[in-house]
DOTI-165960 format. One record per atom (N, C-alpha, C): residue number from 1; residue in three letters; chain; atom name; z, y, x. Coordinates in steps of 0.2 Angstrom, whole numbers, plus 2048, in hexadecimal, padded with zeros to 3 digits. Layout:
N
(NUM ala A CA (Z Y X))
...
END
This chain:
207
(1 met A N (5E3 72A 8C5))
(1 met A CA (5E9 729 8C1))
(1 met A C (5EC 730 8C0))
(2 pro A N (5EC 731 8BA))
(2 pro A CA (5EF 738 8B8))
(2 pro A C (5F6 739 8BA))
(3 pro A N (5F8 73F 8BC))
(3 pro A CA (5FF 740 8BE))
(3 pro A C (604 740 8B9))
(4 ala A N (609 73D 8BB))
(4 ala A CA (60F 73C 8B6))
(4 ala A C (611 743 8B4))
(5 thr A N (612 744 8AD))
(5 thr A CA (615 74A 8AA))
(5 thr A C (61B 749 8A6))
(6 arg A N (620 74E 8A5))
(6 arg A CA (626 74D 8A1))
(6 arg A C (624 74E 89A))
(7 asn A N (627 74A 896))
(7 asn A CA (626 74C 88F))
(7 asn A C (62A 752 88D))
(8 val A N (627 757 88A))
(8 val A CA (62A 75D 888))
(8 val A C (62D 75C 882))
(9 ser A N (634 75E 881))
(9 ser A CA (637 75D 87B))
(9 ser A C (635 762 876))
(10 lys A N (634 75F 870))
(10 lys A CA (632 763 86A))
(10 lys A C (637 768 867))
(11 gln A N (63E 766 869))
(11 gln A CA (643 76A 866))
(11 gln A C (644 771 86A))
(12 pro A N (645 776 866))
(12 pro A CA (646 77D 869))
(12 pro A C (64B 77E 86E))
(13 arg A N (64A 782 873))
(13 arg A CA (64F 783 878))
(13 arg A C (655 786 875))
(14 lys A N (65B 784 877))
(14 lys A CA (662 787 874))
(14 lys A C (663 78D 878))
(15 arg A N (665 792 874))
(15 arg A CA (666 799 877))
(15 arg A C (66E 799 877))
(16 gln A N (670 79C 87D))
(16 gln A CA (678 79E 87D))
(16 gln A C (679 7A3 879))
(17 ser A N (67F 7A2 874))
(17 ser A CA (681 7A7 86F))
(17 ser A C (684 7AD 873))
(18 ser A N (684 7B3 870))
(18 ser A CA (687 7B9 873))
(18 ser A C (68F 7B8 872))
(19 val A N (692 7BD 875))
(19 val A CA (699 7BD 875))
(19 val A C (69C 7BF 86E))
(20 lys A N (699 7C3 86B))
(20 lys A CA (69B 7C5 864))
(20 lys A C (69A 7C0 85F))
(21 ala A N (695 7BC 860))
(21 ala A CA (694 7B6 85C))
(21 ala A C (699 7B1 85D))
(22 arg A N (69B 7B0 863))
(22 arg A CA (6A0 7AB 865))
(22 arg A C (6A7 7AD 862))
(23 glu A N (6A9 7B3 862))
(23 glu A CA (6AF 7B6 85F))
(23 glu A C (6AF 7B5 858))
(24 asn A N (6AA 7B6 854))
(24 asn A CA (6A9 7B6 84D))
(24 asn A C (6AA 7AE 84B))
(25 ala A N (6A8 7AA 84F))
(25 ala A CA (6A8 7A3 84E))
(25 ala A C (6B0 7A0 84F))
(26 glu A N (6B3 7A3 854))
(26 glu A CA (6BA 7A1 855))
(26 glu A C (6BF 7A4 84F))
(27 ile A N (6BD 7AA 84D))
(27 ile A CA (6C1 7AD 847))
(27 ile A C (6C0 7A8 841))
(28 ala A N (6BA 7A6 840))
(28 ala A CA (6B9 7A2 83A))
(28 ala A C (6BC 79B 83A))
(29 val A N (6BD 799 840))
(29 val A CA (6C0 792 841))
(29 val A C (6C8 792 840))
(30 lys A N (6CB 798 842))
(30 lys A CA (6D2 799 842))
(30 lys A C (6D5 798 83B))
(31 pro A N (6DA 794 839))
(31 pro A CA (6DD 794 832))
(31 pro A C (6E0 79A 831))
(32 pro A N (6E0 79C 82A))
(32 pro A CA (6E4 7A2 828))
(32 pro A C (6EB 7A2 829))
(33 pro A N (6EF 7A7 82B))
(33 pro A CA (6F6 7A7 82D))
(33 pro A C (6FA 7A5 827))
(34 lys A N (6FF 7A1 828))
(34 lys A CA (704 79F 823))
(34 lys A C (708 7A5 821))
(35 arg A N (709 7A5 81A))
(35 arg A CA (70E 7AB 817))
(35 arg A C (715 7A9 818))
(36 val A N (719 7AD 81B))
(36 val A CA (720 7AC 81D))
(36 val A C (724 7AE 816))
(37 lys A N (728 7A9 814))
(37 lys A CA (72C 7AB 80E))
(37 lys A C (732 7AF 810))
(38 lys A N (732 7B5 80D))
(38 lys A CA (738 7B9 80E))
(38 lys A C (73E 7B7 80B))
(39 lys A N (744 7B8 80F))
(39 lys A CA (74A 7B6 80C))
(39 lys A C (74D 7BB 807))
(40 lys A N (750 7B9 802))
(40 lys A CA (753 7BE 7FD))
(40 lys A C (758 7C2 801))
(41 ser A N (759 7C8 7FF))
(41 ser A CA (75E 7CD 802))
(41 ser A C (765 7CA 801))
(42 ser A N (766 7C6 7FB))
(42 ser A CA (76D 7C4 7FA))
(42 ser A C (76F 7BE 7FF))
(43 glu A N (76A 7BB 802))
(43 glu A CA (76B 7B6 807))
(43 glu A C (76D 7B8 80E))
(44 ile A N (76B 7BF 80F))
(44 ile A CA (76D 7C1 816))
(44 ile A C (773 7C5 815))
(45 arg A N (778 7C3 81A))
(45 arg A CA (77F 7C6 81A))
(45 arg A C (780 7C8 821))
(46 pro A N (781 7CF 822))
(46 pro A CA (782 7D1 829))
(46 pro A C (789 7CE 82B))
(47 pro A N (78A 7CD 832))
(47 pro A CA (790 7CA 834))
(47 pro A C (796 7CF 832))
(48 ser A N (796 7D5 832))
(48 ser A CA (79B 7DA 830))
(48 ser A C (79E 7D9 829))
(49 leu A N (79A 7D6 825))
(49 leu A CA (79C 7D5 81E))
(49 leu A C (79F 7CE 81D))
(50 lys A N (7A0 7CA 822))
(50 lys A CA (7A3 7C4 821))
(50 lys A C (7AA 7C4 81F))
(51 pro A N (7AC 7C1 819))
(51 pro A CA (7B3 7C1 817))
(51 pro A C (7B7 7BE 81C))
(52 pro A N (7BD 7C1 81C))
(52 pro A CA (7C2 7BF 821))
(52 pro A C (7C5 7B8 81F))
(53 ser A N (7C6 7B3 824))
(53 ser A CA (7C8 7AD 822))
(53 ser A C (7D0 7AD 820))
(54 ser A N (7D2 7A8 81D))
(54 ser A CA (7D9 7A8 81B))
(54 ser A C (7DD 7A7 822))
(55 ser A N (7DB 7A4 827))
(55 ser A CA (7DF 7A4 82D))
(55 ser A C (7E0 7AA 830))
(56 asp A N (7DB 7AF 830))
(56 asp A CA (7DC 7B6 832))
(56 asp A C (7E1 7BA 82F))
(57 ser A N (7E1 7B9 828))
(57 ser A CA (7E6 7BD 824))
(57 ser A C (7ED 7BA 825))
(58 asp A N (7ED 7B4 826))
(58 asp A CA (7F4 7B0 827))
(58 asp A C (7F7 7B2 82D))
(59 ser A N (7F3 7B3 833))
(59 ser A CA (7F5 7B5 839))
(59 ser A C (7F7 7BC 839))
(60 asp A N (7F4 7C1 835))
(60 asp A CA (7F6 7C8 835))
(60 asp A C (7FD 7C8 831))
(61 ile A N (7FE 7C4 82C))
(61 ile A CA (805 7C4 829))
(61 ile A C (80A 7C1 82D))
(62 glu A N (809 7BC 831))
(62 glu A CA (80E 7BA 836))
(62 glu A C (80F 7BF 83B))
(63 ser A N (80A 7C2 83D))
(63 ser A CA (80C 7C7 843))
(63 ser A C (810 7CD 840))
(64 ile A N (80F 7CF 83A))
(64 ile A CA (814 7D4 837))
(64 ile A C (81B 7D1 836))
(65 arg A N (81B 7CB 834))
(65 arg A CA (822 7C8 833))
(65 arg A C (826 7C7 839))
(66 ser A N (822 7C6 83E))
(66 ser A CA (826 7C5 845))
(66 ser A C (828 7CC 848))
(67 ile A N (826 7D1 846))
(67 ile A CA (829 7D8 849))
(67 ile A C (830 7D9 848))
(68 asp A N (834 7DA 84D))
(68 asp A CA (83B 7DB 84D))
(68 asp A C (83D 7E2 84C))
(69 val A N (840 7E4 846))
(69 val A CA (842 7EA 844))
(69 val A C (84A 7EB 844))
(70 ser A N (84D 7E6 847))
(70 ser A CA (854 7E6 846))
(70 ser A C (858 7EC 849))
(71 asp A N (854 7F0 84E))
(71 asp A CA (857 7F6 852))
(71 asp A C (854 7FC 84F))
(72 his A N (850 7FC 84A))
(72 his A CA (84D 802 847))
(72 his A C (852 805 842))
(73 gln A N (852 80B 841))
(73 gln A CA (856 80F 83D))
(73 gln A C (852 813 838))
(74 tyr A N (856 814 832))
(74 tyr A CA (853 818 82D))
(74 tyr A C (859 81D 82B))
(75 thr A N (857 822 827))
(75 thr A CA (85C 827 825))
(75 thr A C (85E 826 81E))
(76 leu A N (865 825 81C))
(76 leu A CA (867 824 815))
(76 leu A C (86B 82A 813))
(77 ser A N (869 82D 80E))
(77 ser A CA (86D 833 80B))
(77 ser A C (86F 831 804))
(78 thr A N (876 831 803))
(78 thr A CA (879 82F 7FD))
(78 thr A C (87C 835 7F9))
(79 cys A N (87D 834 7F2))
(79 cys A CA (87F 839 7EE))
(79 cys A C (881 836 7E7))
(80 cys A N (888 838 7E5))
(80 cys A CA (88A 836 7DF))
(80 cys A C (88A 83C 7DA))
(81 met A N (888 83C 7D4))
(81 met A CA (888 842 7D0))
(81 met A C (88C 840 7CA))
(82 leu A N (890 845 7C8))
(82 leu A CA (894 845 7C1))
(82 leu A C (891 84A 7BD))
(83 asn A N (88D 849 7B8))
(83 asn A CA (88A 84E 7B4))
(83 asn A C (885 852 7B9))
(84 lys A N (887 858 7BB))
(84 lys A CA (883 85C 7BF))
(84 lys A C (887 85D 7C6))
(85 asp A N (88D 85A 7C7))
(85 asp A CA (891 85B 7CD))
(85 asp A C (88F 856 7D2))
(86 glu A N (88E 858 7D8))
(86 glu A CA (88D 853 7DD))
(86 glu A C (893 852 7E1))
(87 phe A N (894 84B 7E3))
(87 phe A CA (89A 84A 7E8))
(87 phe A C (898 843 7EC))
(88 leu A N (89C 842 7F1))
(88 leu A CA (89B 83D 7F6))
(88 leu A C (894 83D 7F9))
(89 gln A N (892 843 7FB))
(89 gln A CA (88B 843 7FE))
(89 gln A C (88C 842 805))
(90 asp A N (887 83E 808))
(90 asp A CA (888 83C 80F))
(90 asp A C (881 83A 811))
(91 ser A N (880 83A 818))
(91 ser A CA (879 838 81B))
(91 ser A C (87B 835 822))
(92 asp A N (877 830 823))
(92 asp A CA (878 82C 829))
(92 asp A C (872 828 82C))
(93 tyr A N (872 827 832))
(93 tyr A CA (86C 822 835))
(93 tyr A C (86F 81B 835))
(94 leu A N (86B 817 832))
(94 leu A CA (86D 810 831))
(94 leu A C (868 80B 833))
(95 lys A N (86A 805 835))
(95 lys A CA (866 7FF 836))
(95 lys A C (866 7FB 82F))
(96 leu A N (861 7F6 82F))
(96 leu A CA (861 7F2 829))
(96 leu A C (867 7EE 828))
(97 arg A N (869 7ED 822))
(97 arg A CA (86F 7E9 820))
(97 arg A C (876 7EB 824))
(98 glu A N (876 7F2 826))
(98 glu A CA (87C 7F5 829))
(98 glu A C (880 7F9 824))
(99 trp A N (87D 7FA 81E))
(99 trp A CA (881 7FE 819))
(99 trp A C (882 7FA 813))
(100 ser A N (888 7FB 80F))
(100 ser A CA (88A 7F7 80A))
(100 ser A C (88A 7FB 803))
(101 tyr A N (886 7F9 7FF))
(101 tyr A CA (885 7FD 7F8))
(101 tyr A C (88C 7FC 7F4))
(102 asn A N (88F 7F6 7F4))
(102 asn A CA (895 7F5 7F1))
(102 asn A C (89A 7F9 7F3))
(103 ala A N (89B 7FA 7FA))
(103 ala A CA (8A1 7FE 7FC))
(103 ala A C (8A0 805 7FB))
(104 trp A N (89A 808 7FB))
(104 trp A CA (899 80F 7F9))
(104 trp A C (89A 810 7F2))
(105 asn A N (898 80B 7ED))
(105 asn A CA (899 80C 7E6))
(105 asn A C (8A0 80C 7E4))
(106 val A N (8A4 808 7E8))
(106 val A CA (8AC 808 7E7))
(106 val A C (8AF 80F 7E9))
(107 gln A N (8AC 812 7EE))
(107 gln A CA (8AE 819 7F0))
(107 gln A C (8AD 81E 7EA))
(108 cys A N (8A7 81D 7E7))
(108 cys A CA (8A5 821 7E1))
(108 cys A C (8AA 821 7DC))
(109 ile A N (8AB 81A 7DA))
(109 ile A CA (8B0 819 7D4))
(109 ile A C (8B7 81C 7D5))
(110 arg A N (8B9 81B 7DB))
(110 arg A CA (8C0 81D 7DD))
(110 arg A C (8C0 825 7DC))
(111 lys A N (8BB 828 7DF))
(111 lys A CA (8BB 82F 7DE))
(111 lys A C (8BA 832 7D7))
(112 leu A N (8B7 82E 7D3))
(112 leu A CA (8B6 830 7CC))
(112 leu A C (8BD 82F 7C8))
(113 glu A N (8C0 82A 7CA))
(113 glu A CA (8C7 828 7C7))
(113 glu A C (8CC 82E 7C8))
(114 lys A N (8CC 830 7CE))
(114 lys A CA (8D0 836 7D0))
(114 lys A C (8CF 83C 7CC))
(115 ala A N (8C8 83D 7CB))
(115 ala A CA (8C6 843 7C8))
(115 ala A C (8C7 843 7C0))
(116 ser A N (8C6 83D 7BE))
(116 ser A CA (8C7 83C 7B7))
(116 ser A C (8CF 83C 7B5))
(117 glu A N (8D3 83A 7B9))
(117 glu A CA (8DB 83B 7B8))
(117 glu A C (8DD 842 7B7))
(118 leu A N (8D9 846 7BB))
(118 leu A CA (8DB 84E 7BB))
(118 leu A C (8D8 851 7B6))
(119 ser A N (8D2 84F 7B4))
(119 ser A CA (8CE 853 7AF))
(119 ser A C (8CE 850 7A8))
(120 gly A N (8D1 84A 7A7))
(120 gly A CA (8D1 846 7A1))
(120 gly A C (8CA 844 79E))
(121 phe A N (8C6 841 7A2))
(121 phe A CA (8C0 83E 79F))
(121 phe A C (8BF 837 7A2))
(122 asp A N (8BA 833 79F))
(122 asp A CA (8B9 82D 7A1))
(122 asp A C (8B2 82D 7A5))
(123 pro A N (8B1 82B 7AB))
(123 pro A CA (8AA 82A 7AE))
(123 pro A C (8A6 825 7AB))
(124 glu A N (8A0 826 7AA))
(124 glu A CA (89C 820 7A8))
(124 glu A C (895 820 7AC))
(125 trp A N (893 81A 7AE))
(125 trp A CA (88D 819 7B2))
(125 trp A C (887 81B 7AE))
(126 val A N (882 81F 7B1))
(126 val A CA (87C 820 7AE))
(126 val A C (876 81D 7B1))
(127 ser A N (875 81E 7B8))
(127 ser A CA (86F 81B 7BB))
(127 ser A C (870 81C 7C3))
(128 gly A N (86C 818 7C6))
(128 gly A CA (86C 819 7CE))
(128 gly A C (865 818 7D0))
(129 arg A N (863 81C 7D5))
(129 arg A CA (85C 81B 7D7))
(129 arg A C (85B 81D 7DF))
(130 ala A N (857 819 7E2))
(130 ala A CA (856 81A 7E9))
(130 ala A C (84F 81C 7EA))
(131 val A N (84D 821 7EE))
(131 val A CA (846 823 7EF))
(131 val A C (845 822 7F7))
(132 ile A N (840 81E 7F9))
(132 ile A CA (83E 81D 800))
(132 ile A C (838 821 801))
(133 ser A N (838 825 807))
(133 ser A CA (833 829 809))
(133 ser A C (832 828 811))
(134 ala A N (82D 82A 814))
(134 ala A CA (82C 82A 81B))
(134 ala A C (827 82F 81D))
(135 arg A N (827 831 824))
(135 arg A CA (822 836 826))
(135 arg A C (81B 833 826))
(136 gly A N (817 838 823))
(136 gly A CA (810 836 822))
(136 gly A C (80F 833 81B))
(137 val A N (814 831 817))
(137 val A CA (813 82E 810))
(137 val A C (814 834 80B))
(138 ala A N (80E 834 807))
(138 ala A CA (80E 83A 802))
(138 ala A C (814 839 7FD))
(139 lys A N (816 83E 7FA))
(139 lys A CA (81C 83E 7F6))
(139 lys A C (81A 83A 7F0))
(140 ala A N (814 83A 7EE))
(140 ala A CA (812 836 7E8))
(140 ala A C (813 82E 7EA))
(141 asn A N (812 82C 7F0))
(141 asn A CA (813 825 7F2))
(141 asn A C (81A 823 7F4))
(142 ala A N (81F 827 7F3))
(142 ala A CA (826 825 7F4))
(142 ala A C (828 820 7EF))
(143 leu A N (82C 81C 7F2))
(143 leu A CA (82E 816 7ED))
(143 leu A C (835 818 7EA))
(144 ala A N (835 817 7E3))
(144 ala A CA (83B 818 7E0))
(144 ala A C (83E 812 7DD))
(145 ile A N (844 810 7DE))
(145 ile A CA (846 80A 7DC))
(145 ile A C (84D 80B 7D9))
(146 ala A N (84E 807 7D3))
(146 ala A CA (854 808 7CF))
(146 ala A C (859 804 7D3))
(147 val A N (85F 806 7D4))
(147 val A CA (865 803 7D7))
(147 val A C (86B 803 7D3))
(148 asp A N (86E 7FE 7D1))
(148 asp A CA (874 7FD 7CE))
(148 asp A C (879 7F8 7D1))
(149 asp A N (877 7F4 7D6))
(149 asp A CA (87B 7EF 7D9))
(149 asp A C (878 7EE 7E0))
(150 asp A N (87C 7E9 7E3))
(150 asp A CA (87A 7E7 7EA))
(150 asp A C (873 7E4 7EA))
(151 thr A N (872 7E0 7E5))
(151 thr A CA (86B 7DC 7E5))
(151 thr A C (865 7E1 7E5))
(152 cys A N (866 7E7 7E1))
(152 cys A CA (861 7EC 7E1))
(152 cys A C (860 7EF 7E8))
(153 trp A N (866 7F0 7EB))
(153 trp A CA (866 7F3 7F2))
(153 trp A C (862 7EF 7F7))
(154 lys A N (863 7E8 7F7))
(154 lys A CA (860 7E4 7FB))
(154 lys A C (858 7E4 7FA))
(155 lys A N (856 7E6 7F4))
(155 lys A CA (84F 7E7 7F3))
(155 lys A C (84D 7ED 7F6))
(156 val A N (851 7F2 7F6))
(156 val A CA (84F 7F9 7FA))
(156 val A C (84E 7F7 801))
(157 glu A N (853 7F3 804))
(157 glu A CA (852 7F2 80B))
(157 glu A C (84C 7ED 80D))
(158 arg A N (84A 7E9 808))
(158 arg A CA (844 7E6 80A))
(158 arg A C (83E 7EA 80A))
(159 phe A N (83E 7F0 806))
(159 phe A CA (838 7F4 807))
(159 phe A C (839 7F8 80D))
(160 ile A N (83F 7FA 80F))
(160 ile A CA (840 7FE 815))
(160 ile A C (83D 7F9 81B))
(161 glu A N (83F 7F3 81B))
(161 glu A CA (83D 7EF 821))
(161 glu A C (835 7EE 821))
(162 ser A N (832 7ED 81B))
(162 ser A CA (82B 7ED 81B))
(162 ser A C (828 7F3 81E))
(163 trp A N (82A 7F9 81C))
(163 trp A CA (828 7FF 81F))
(163 trp A C (829 800 826))
(164 met A N (82E 7FD 829))
(164 met A CA (830 7FD 830))
(164 met A C (82A 7F9 834))
(165 lys A N (829 7F3 831))
(165 lys A CA (824 7EF 834))
(165 lys A C (81D 7F1 834))
(166 gln A N (81C 7F6 82F))
(166 gln A CA (815 7F9 82E))
(166 gln A C (815 7FF 833))
(167 gly A N (81A 800 836))
(167 gly A CA (81A 806 83B))
(167 gly A C (81B 80D 839))
(168 lys A N (81E 80D 832))
(168 lys A CA (81F 814 830))
(168 lys A C (825 817 833))
(169 gln A N (825 81D 834))
(169 gln A CA (82A 821 838))
(169 gln A C (82F 825 833))
(170 glu A N (835 827 836))
(170 glu A CA (839 82B 832))
(170 glu A C (83A 829 82B))
(171 ile A N (83C 823 82A))
(171 ile A CA (83D 820 823))
(171 ile A C (844 823 820))
(172 thr A N (844 826 81A))
(172 thr A CA (849 829 817))
(172 thr A C (84B 826 810))
(173 val A N (851 825 80F))
(173 val A CA (853 822 808))
(173 val A C (858 827 805))
(174 lys A N (856 829 7FF))
(174 lys A CA (85B 82D 7FB))
(174 lys A C (85E 82A 7F5))
(175 leu A N (864 828 7F6))
(175 leu A CA (867 824 7F0))
(175 leu A C (86C 829 7EC))
(176 thr A N (86B 829 7E6))
(176 thr A CA (86E 82D 7E1))
(176 thr A C (871 829 7DB))
(177 thr A N (877 82A 7DA))
(177 thr A CA (87A 827 7D3))
(177 thr A C (87C 82C 7CF))
(178 gln A N (87B 82B 7C8))
(178 gln A CA (87D 830 7C3))
(178 gln A C (882 82D 7BF))
(179 trp A N (887 831 7BE))
(179 trp A CA (88D 830 7B9))
(179 trp A C (88E 835 7B4))
(180 lys A N (891 834 7AF))
(180 lys A CA (892 839 7AA))
(180 lys A C (899 839 7A7))
(181 lys A N (89C 83F 7A5))
(181 lys A CA (8A3 83F 7A2))
(181 lys A C (8A3 83D 79B))
(182 lys A N (8A8 839 799))
(182 lys A CA (8A9 837 792))
(182 lys A C (8B0 837 790))
(183 lys A N (8B2 839 78A))
(183 lys A CA (8B9 838 788))
(183 lys A C (8B8 835 781))
(184 gly A N (8BA 82E 781))
(184 gly A CA (8B9 82A 77C))
(184 gly A C (8B1 829 77B))
(185 asn A N (8AF 82B 775))
(185 asn A CA (8A7 82A 774))
(185 asn A C (8A4 830 774))
(186 ile A N (8A7 836 777))
(186 ile A CA (8A4 83C 777))
(186 ile A C (8A2 83E 77E))
(187 glu A N (89C 840 77F))
(187 glu A CA (89A 842 786))
(187 glu A C (89C 849 787))
(188 leu A N (89F 84A 78D))
(188 leu A CA (8A1 851 78F))
(188 leu A C (89C 854 793))
(189 leu A N (89A 85A 792))
(189 leu A CA (895 85E 795))
(189 leu A C (898 863 79A))
(190 asp A N (894 865 79F))
(190 asp A CA (896 86A 7A3))
(190 asp A C (896 871 7A0))
(191 asp A N (899 876 7A4))
(191 asp A CA (89A 87C 7A1))
(191 asp A C (893 87F 79F))
(192 asp A N (88E 87E 7A3))
(192 asp A CA (887 881 7A2))
(192 asp A C (884 87E 79C))
(193 asp A N (885 878 79B))
(193 asp A CA (882 874 795))
(193 asp A C (886 877 78F))
(194 glu A N (88C 878 78F))
(194 glu A CA (890 87A 789))
(194 glu A C (88E 881 787))
(195 ser A N (88D 885 78C))
(195 ser A CA (88B 88C 78B))
(195 ser A C (884 88C 787))
(196 ile A N (880 888 78A))
(196 ile A CA (879 888 787))
(196 ile A C (879 885 77F))
(197 ile A N (87E 880 77E))
(197 ile A CA (87E 87E 777))
(197 ile A C (881 883 773))
(198 lys A N (886 887 775))
(198 lys A CA (889 88C 771))
(198 lys A C (884 892 770))
(199 his A N (880 893 775))
(199 his A CA (87B 898 774))
(199 his A C (876 896 76E))
(200 lys A N (874 890 76E))
(200 lys A CA (870 88E 769))
(200 lys A C (873 88E 762))
(201 asn A N (879 88D 762))
(201 asn A CA (87D 88D 75B))
(201 asn A C (87E 894 759))
(202 val A N (87D 899 75C))
(202 val A CA (87F 8A0 75A))
(202 val A C (87A 8A2 754))
(203 val A N (87D 8A4 74F))
(203 val A CA (878 8A7 749))
(203 val A C (878 8AE 74A))
(204 tyr A N (872 8B1 74A))
(204 tyr A CA (871 8B8 74A))
(204 tyr A C (870 8BB 743))
(205 leu A N (875 8BF 741))
(205 leu A CA (874 8C2 73A))
(205 leu A C (870 8C8 73A))
(206 pro A N (86C 8C9 735))
(206 pro A CA (868 8D0 735))
(206 pro A C (86D 8D5 733))
(207 phe A N (86B 8DB 736))
(207 phe A CA (86F 8E1 734))
(207 phe A C (86D 8E4 72D))
END
């Protein structure tokens, strides 16, 4: 009886692929990477550019309003002028709502009435102005306010109070009122003005 033998397979023997071939096969199988869509620059906003909310601005305003400046002082310089003459000049340290414009204006009028009785003229109101300045504030940024009654002066005090709450130091107010001399409907001039007018009216004759 012939010995039993195994049937030899006709298929070729499989060879183990090399390392490089296996790497190439893995690369071919991997799907291509997805493209990431970039955001537009307008959609990106850094945190520092975030607009302040209304609640933040409201809290800042409330904190400024709550500052007590009742004990703060400012310097007030006053001067009445009649044409080019100055009178009732004074300066003082004051607190808010401590000074009365009406009382000071009455003093000016009484002084003018006495002078008019002696010199024979009628005083007439021209203008009034208050200039508010402070340390560190440029001259061009000083506030000039027309003042002709107590209501206008209260407006000046509101600006003073606002500057105090902003922390401005050495606040100074210069208040000047201007009057002119009249006799009837004729404006009376100072001696300097009269001499200038006479000089202009001189006629020089040729020799």
